[in-house]
N, C-alpha and C positions, 0 to 999 in steps of 0.2 A: 384291543389286543387281538391279534390274529390267532387262528387255530394252529395247533402244533403242525408244522410242516411234515408231510409224509416223506419217508425215506426215498431218495432218488439214486438209482444205481445204473451204471452202464450207459449205453448210447440212447439218446432220445429220438423221437420221431415226431414229425410235424402233423398238423391237423388234417392234412390231405391224405393221411394213411387210410387204408380200407377198413375202418372200424365202423360198427353200427351203433347208432343212437337208439337206445331201448329203455324200457322201464328199469329202474334201479332198485325196485322193491326187493327186500331180502337182506340177509346178513352175508358180509363179504370179509374174508379173513386174509391177512398178509401171511407171507412165509415167516418162519422164525428167523429173526434178524440178529446178526452178531457183528462185532467190530472186526472187520477183516484186517485192520491195521494192527490189531493186538490179539493174535490167536490164543494167548494165554488168559485173556480176560474172561472170568467166569460170570458172564452176564449176557442176557439176550432180551429181545423185545418182540412184541407182536401186537398188531393193530386189528381191530374188528370194527367195521362200519355197518350199521344197520339202518335201513330206510323202510318205513311202513307206508301203506297206501293212503294214510290220512295226512301225510305231510310232516311226520315226525321222524327224527333221526337220533342216533347215538353214535359216538366215536369213542372207542376204548383203547387206551394204551396200557399194556400190561408189561411189567418188568420182572424178569426171572433171575434167580441166583445160579444159573447154569447156562450152558450154551445150546440147550435143546428145548427151551421153553417148557420146562417140566415143573420147576419149583417156583411158585409165584411169590414175589416180594410185595409189589404194589400194583394197584390198578387205579387209573385215572380215567374218568368217563365224562365227556361233554354230551349233554342232551339239548335238543332244540327242535327247530322247525326248518323245513327246506322247501324250495321251489325249483322247478326245472324249466328250461326252454329248449325245444328241439331246434338244433342248428343244422340238421341234415345228417352229417356223418358223426356228429357228437352232440352232447347237450351242455348247455350252461347250467351249472349247479350252484345255487345260492343258498347259504345256510346262515341261520341266526341262532346262537347259543343262548339258552335260557337257564341252564343249571350246570354246575361243575361239581362232580362227586369224586371222592378219594377213599380208597380202602387200603389197609396194610395187613399182610397175611401173617407176619411173624409176631408171636405173642410177646416176646421180650421187647421188641421194638414198640409194640402197642403200650406196654407198661411204661416205657420211657416217655412216650408221647403224652400219656396221661399225667405223668409227673410234671412235665413242663406246660401242661394245658395247651397243647398244640392246637392252633386255630380256635382257641378259647373253649375247647372241649376237654373234659377230663373223664369221659366215659367211652373212649375208643374201645372197640372190640375187634379182635382179629377177623378179617374177612368181611366186615360190615362197613358199607359206604357211609360217609358223612358229607353233608352239603358244605362246600367251602367257597361257593360262588362269591367273587369279589373280595374275598378276605386276603389280608396280608398277614401271613403267619411267620413265626420266628423259630429257628432251630439253632442250637449251639454250633459255633464254628471258631476259627482262629484267624486273628489278623496277622499282618506281616511280621509282627514282633513275637508271635506265638501266644499271645494272650487270648483267652476265651472271650468271644463276643457272641451276641445274638444276631444271626443273619436273617434278613427278610426273605420270605418265599411268597411272591404275589401269585394269586390265582385269577383266572379270567373272570370278568364281570358279566352279568347278564346283558345280552345285546351285542356280544362279540359277533362280528360279521365275517363271512368268508365267501369269496367269489371265485369259483373254480370251474373247471371243465371236467367232463367224465364221458366215458364211452365203454361199451361192452363188446367183447369178442368171445363168443361162446359162453363159457361159465366164468369169465375173468373180467373184472371191472378195473379200468384204468383211470387215474386222476392226472391232472396237470402237474407239472414240475414247478415248485416254488423256488424263485431265485430273487436276486436284488431288484431286477426290473419288473418282475411279475410275482409280487408277494401276496396276491389274492386278497388284499385288504380293501380294495376299491374296484369298481367296475372297470376302470381304465388300466388296472394292473392285474387283470385276469391272466392266468397262464396261457401260453400259446403252443406249448409242446407237451406231449404225454410222456409219462414215465414208462419205461419198458417193463418194470416190475409191477404186476397187478395184484388184485385181491380176488381170491377164489370164492365162489358162491358156496356157502355151507348150508343154507336153508332158504 
């Protein structure tokens, strides 16, 4: 299973752009992302990618119940290891996930999850992450007839691989765009264009 594809907006640019390949150690945060197609939707998302000098990384996807990334609903975090290869104007960035963690901020939702023993846990606590690596969990939903059914929610397994590109311009980190031909799931499907929306260095 591949990593969650990062948001891609606007015009892309090719690898020949004047970007510098540099060390990516640090934490890099996306802008607060909203659904431009639905300006009334009260939801937003934000990503944080952290790389340390020992070769470990984490990628967090936070979902908020407003359009300003203020009120957290859920946080999903992939942890793992990474390697880089200097390609001159950019780097190849290869990641392997080892753990997938999820937390829910709303106490009422946490109560409901405990009642259905979501992911085989019945001791969820608001804001506390649980390890759901490789699990297939079930939540109530509805079928086409309107009947209540349990719908599966699969989470990534340990060993999930991602083959991307990255480059830094000032305090901004750019990743490659994921598309049908460049899904980053193998070496030969590594992205070849950079997203114009980057991640700002926060520490």
